[in-house]
TITOR-120757 format. One line per field, with one value per residue (C-alpha): residue in one letter; x, y, z. Coordinates in Angstrom, 1 decimal. Layout:
BEGIN
code: [A, ...]
u: [X, ...]
v: [Y, ...]
w: [Z, ...]
//
This chain:
BEGIN
code: [M, A, D, F, A, S, D, G, Q, E, E, S, R, P, L, H, D, T, Q, Q, E, K, E, R, E, R, E, A, I, L, D, V, P, V, K, I, T, A, V, V, G, D, V, K, M, P, V, R, D, L, V, R, L, G, R, G, A, V, V, P, L, N, R, K, L, G, S, S, I, D, I, Y, A, N, D, R, L, I, A, R, G, E, I, T, I, I, E, D, D, N, I, A, V, T, M, T, E, I, M, S, S, S, A, S, T]
u: [2.0, 2.4, 4.9, 5.2, 8.3, 9.9, 7.9, 4.6, 4.0, 2.9, 5.4, 4.5, 6.5, 5.8, 3.7, 6.4, 10.0, 11.5, 10.7, 11.5, 8.8, 6.3, 7.1, 6.8, 3.4, 2.3, 3.5, 1.6, -1.7, -1.3, -1.7, -5.0, -7.7, -10.6, -13.9, -14.8, -18.5, -19.9, -23.7, -25.6, -28.8, -31.2, -34.9, -37.0, -39.8, -42.0, -41.1, -44.5, -43.1, -39.6, -40.9, -42.9, -39.8, -38.8, -36.5, -36.9, -38.4, -37.4, -36.7, -36.6, -33.8, -33.5, -31.0, -31.3, -29.2, -25.9, -26.1, -23.0, -22.7, -21.7, -18.4, -17.9, -14.9, -16.0, -19.5, -18.3, -19.0, -15.6, -16.4, -18.7, -18.0, -19.1, -19.3, -16.6, -16.0, -12.4, -10.7, -12.5, -15.9, -15.2, -16.7, -14.8, -15.5, -13.9, -13.8, -15.2, -15.6, -13.7, -15.6, -14.1, -13.7, -16.5, -18.9, -18.5, -19.3]
v: [42.7, 39.1, 37.6, 34.0, 32.0, 29.7, 26.8, 28.7, 29.4, 32.9, 34.9, 37.9, 41.0, 44.4, 46.9, 49.5, 48.5, 51.6, 54.6, 56.8, 54.9, 55.5, 59.2, 59.5, 57.9, 60.1, 63.2, 62.1, 61.8, 65.3, 66.8, 65.1, 67.8, 67.7, 69.6, 71.5, 72.5, 74.6, 74.1, 76.9, 74.9, 73.0, 72.4, 69.9, 71.1, 69.7, 70.5, 72.4, 75.0, 75.0, 76.0, 78.9, 80.5, 83.7, 86.7, 87.9, 84.6, 83.7, 80.1, 79.3, 76.9, 74.4, 76.5, 79.6, 82.7, 82.2, 78.4, 76.5, 75.3, 71.9, 71.5, 68.6, 67.2, 65.3, 64.9, 63.6, 65.7, 66.7, 69.7, 72.4, 76.1, 79.7, 82.1, 84.8, 87.9, 88.3, 91.1, 92.5, 91.4, 87.8, 85.1, 82.2, 79.6, 79.4, 75.7, 75.4, 71.6, 68.8, 65.6, 62.3, 59.8, 57.6, 60.5, 61.2, 57.8]
w: [-17.8, -18.9, -21.3, -22.5, -21.7, -24.3, -22.8, -23.5, -19.8, -18.9, -16.9, -14.8, -14.7, -13.1, -15.0, -14.4, -15.0, -13.4, -11.2, -14.3, -16.3, -13.6, -13.5, -17.3, -17.3, -14.4, -16.3, -19.4, -17.4, -15.9, -19.3, -20.1, -20.4, -17.9, -18.3, -15.2, -14.7, -12.0, -11.5, -9.9, -9.8, -11.9, -12.6, -14.4, -16.5, -19.3, -22.8, -23.0, -20.5, -22.1, -25.5, -24.0, -22.5, -24.1, -23.6, -20.0, -18.7, -15.1, -14.4, -10.7, -9.7, -6.9, -4.9, -2.7, -3.3, -1.4, -1.4, -2.4, -6.0, -7.3, -9.1, -11.5, -13.3, -16.4, -15.0, -11.6, -8.5, -7.0, -4.8, -3.7, -3.7, -3.9, -6.8, -6.6, -8.7, -9.9, -11.9, -15.0, -13.5, -14.4, -12.2, -10.6, -8.0, -4.6, -3.5, 0.0, 0.2, -1.6, -1.9, -0.9, -3.7, -2.2, -2.1, -5.8, -7.2]
//
């Protein structure tokens, strides 16, 4: 962060004054909500076909049964995984591959 000295010259000082300040800022970031999305597959279709869909329609996706699914954090690919059944017949995702930061850009 820059300050101006009494002579009008810009002075530099560190962004974080103390280790405690760094830790407080880190803790604040950890509470920021992130939207996690698990994508089973997708398909592109013309609007003409979309408006014809009705109850019971089957829409083929671009993935095979048992294929890994893509996991996104705020629309950024972060991992791949498998669908898992947990208690009370709820579904979850087991992460099988974590993307490197360069792969998700």
